[in-house]
N, C-alpha and C positions, 0 to 999 in steps of 0.2 A: 504493499500501499503507499509506504515512505518512497518505494521508487517508482509510483505511478503519481504523488502530486510534485516529487521532483521533476520528472519529466513534466509534465501538466504547468509547471512554476515556468520551469527553460522555454517551454513552445510558446507560452504567452508572452516572455520576456523576448524570445526571437520577431515575434507579431508585431509587437511593438516598436522594438527595433529596424523593423521592415518597415515598417509605417514611417517611424523620424526620417527614418532616410530617403525613402521616396515622397517627404513631403517637399515640394518646392520652395525655398528660400524667397522670400519676397523682395520683388525687384527694387531695385535706387537705381534709377535713369538720370546721369550725372550730364548737362552737356556741358564743352567743353571746347576752349582752342586746339584743333589738329598740333599745333607746335607749341602751346603756350606749355608752361612753366607748371601750370595744375597737373597738367598730363605725367610730368614724371611720380608723382604724387600715387595717382591714379594707376602708371603701370605696377608701382611699389604694392599696393593692394593686393592689384589681380596675380602677379608673379609670388607671391606670398600666401598667397589664400586669405587674407586678412578678413575680406569679406566673408567668405565662408564660413571661419571661422567663429563671427560673429552673429551668423545666422540669415546673411542678407544677400542677393547676389548683382553685386556692380556693376550695371551694364553703362559703358562708355558710349557717350552718342558725340561724335565729334561735329564741329561747325563753325562756318566759316572768318566768324567776326562776333564782339562782344555785343553787338547790337541782336545776330541773330541768334546766340544764347537765351536774351533777353524775349526775343519776341519767344521762342520756343517753350520761355517758359510760362511765358502768358499766353499762352494755346496751349498747355497740358501736354506737348510733345518730349519731354524730363520733367525730372521731379524735381532739381537741384540744379543749381549755376554758382558757378562763382563770380560775387561782384561786391560793391562796397556798401559801406551802410546807409553814404548818402543818398545814394537813388535808391534804397529801400526806404528808408525816411521818407522821401517825394512819393513814392507810391502807396505809402500807409494812409497819408496825408492826402491821396484822391481819393479813397478807401478801399486799393486791397489791402491785401493780409499777407503779405510777404514777410519774410522774417529772418534773420540772420546768426551766422554765427561762425566763429572765427576759423578762419585759413591762414593768415601769413600779418604780419606786423612791416615785412618789408615793405617801402617805398621808392626811395629813388635817389637818386645825388648830382650835385653841382661834380661836373666833373671838367676838366683843362689839360693842354697839355704840361708836359712834366718843366718846359721850361720858364711857363707862363708867368706874368707878375701877377697875375692873379691872386687873391691869398684870402681872401674875405669877401661877405657879401659887399662889402662898401668899394670894394673897386669892381661893381658889375655896373657903375654908372658909366653911362657912354659906351659901352660896351656892344657889341655884337652879339646878341643868347639866341640860344637856342633852346626850345624846351617846345616835350615830348606832350603830346595827349589835349595841347589847347588852349584855349584861355580861361577855360572853368575847370583844368586840370590841380588835383587838391594838392599837388607839392607846391603849382607855380603859386597858388591863391597865399599859402604859407608863406612862402619864400616872401613874397611882395610883403604879407602884413609882418613878416622880422623885420624886412630892411625899410619900412618906412618907420615900424618902431626904434630901431637902431640907430638908422642910417640916414632917418631921413627924406630919403628918396624913394620913388614909385619905379621900380624897374620896370613897370610896361609903361610909364610915361617917361622914364630916363634911360630907358637903353634902348636898344634897336634890338629889338625880338623878334623869332625868327619860331615857327612853330612849323612845326613836321613831323613826319612819318619816325619813330626811333632809329630803327636803321639806315636812315637817310642821315638823320643828325651823327649820328658817331662818326657819319664817311665824314659829315663839317667840319666836326671838332677834328680829325684826324689832319684831315685837307689844310685846316686853315679857313674854310670856309665860316666858322663864328671860332670867338673866342672863348667861349665856354658853354657847357650846354648842361640842362636838368633834363635827364633820363630816368629810365625807370629802370632798376634794381638791377634787371639782371645787363640790359646794353646797359649800364654803367660797371658790370663785375667786367663784361668784354674787355671795354675801354681801359680799366686797373690793368688787366690781364696783358694787353697791349700798352704798357707803361706810361699812359695819363695817370694823371697827379686827383686824388679825390680833395673840391674844398671844404664841401659841407653836406651829407646828409640829411634827409626830411627828416627824419630822427632824432639830429641835433636840433633842426628848426622849431622841432616843436617841442624840445625842452626849453631853447627860448621863449617862448610864447608862454611859458607855464606849464606846460602839458607832462608831469610827473613819470605820467604810469606806459609801458609803448604799449598804444594804442591800435587792434590790431586793424589793418588798410581794407583788407578785401577781406570777403568769407561762403560759403557755403547760405546762399539763398534758398526760401522754398516755402510752401506755401503754408501760412499758421492752419489752414482746414486740414491741410495734407497728412502735415505732423502729427494733429491731434487722432488721424486715422489711421495714422501706419506709425506711433509713438517709437515701438521696438523697433522699425527699418531706421529710423532718424536716429536714435542713441546706437545702434548696430554700428551704421556707416561710419558715423564719427568717431566709434570709439574705433576703428578701421583706420579712420584716419590718424589720429594720435599715436596707433600702434605704427605704422607706416614712416611719420614723420620721425618716433623714435631709432626705426631702424637707420632713416637718412640724418640723421642728424651723430648716431655713431659707429657707424660702418662705412668706412673709405670703400670697402668690394663694391657697394651697392651705388655708388658713383661709379666705378670701374663697368656696373654693369647698365649703368644708364645713360655713360654718355654717348653712344648711338641717337640717343632719343633726344640729348640735353642739343645734338648738331656743334658740340665744343669741335675747333679746331687743331686746339694741338693740347698738349697737359696743362701749364698754364691760364687757359680759359676753364677747364674745364674744371681745377682749381677754385675760382675762382668765382666760377656759378654753384659748388659747393657753397659753398662756404658763405655766399651774401644768401644763400636757401636756410645756411643753417640759423645765420644772425638772425630771419624771419618768425624764424621758429615760434609762436606766441609762448609764455612760460605763464601765465597768469590770466585767468576771466574771471575778474567779480566786479565790485559794486568798483573799485578802485580804475578801474578800466574803462567801466561801461558811463562814468558821472568823467572823465576825459575825455570821452568819445563826443560829450554832449559838450562838452568846453570849446574841443576840435570844431565842431557842427556851428559854435554861434560865431566864429571868428572867421571861415568861411562863409557863414551866409553874410555878414558884412561885405567883402567882398566880392563874392558870386552873385551877391542877391538874385532875384526872383528866377532867372536866370537860371540857376542854381537849382536851388528850394525851393522854385512853386511859393506858393502861401504857407510855408512851412516853417515862421521863422526860428523855431525850436524843434531838438529832435521828436520826433514822431513815438508816441508809448505806440511800444510793442516789438518795435523796429528790432531789437538784440531779445532772440530767443532763451525762455527762463530754461531750458532744459538742457543746458551746458553753464556749468561751471566749473574750473581747478586755480 
């Protein structure tokens, strides 16, 4: 009889185990730029099976532009994208229910040739200055705010600004077409590897404006309603994201594996991209970071105005998802 009971228990365990294995993990569709830096983390998640370990199925949807990712999220073609919380706040102010979980604090830097006389923001006056991202770029607005505050001039009016695509601006500053460039962190890393010099990072600019915490600039964005219906899928994916970041922070071998995806031309560029990515990994996400994000929003809204923030002079409630703190 005891053998019969044991056999029945074993059969039940096998049955439920087979059912568990056969059950489909909930899909999390993430819209991402095909050659963007976010793809490095998503590739790490898939390569190490971190999504499956957390009970989710990461599905990577490659798209052509940031605008395309936003349209895909708005239209329900994907569940998540990576964007900034300024966009989330403006969408919420207009009635949407998007919310934000942090991905990276990395922003960008002002870069100049190694022998340039430009040593600080004060030296940008009258210079030909390249800016990635356009007149409403967050780094550019913060740079303007600090330069006005500390040095009494506005680079928007007192420098010869040139807005352009990041790769083109890198070529311009290397070839002498501009005296300095404010570019995104990964393009700044490539310039550093090529021997150019950093004048100031956007993170330092934020410190100069009184921002004490490392505020995540971009993050995973999704609908509140979707998160409420799929809480374990959201948490599972975000746990997988944090585990991927740990691997990318601690393992140099992982970066050797990722090298083809980064399009690094040489070892120096790969190391610069690796170090830049690691510097942008958030180490905290609590009340302090959220309060400083609200301060950043107020600074940006003063210079960017309605064109940047719409009708919401303050950060919209619910911009940051409450389900993640560390």
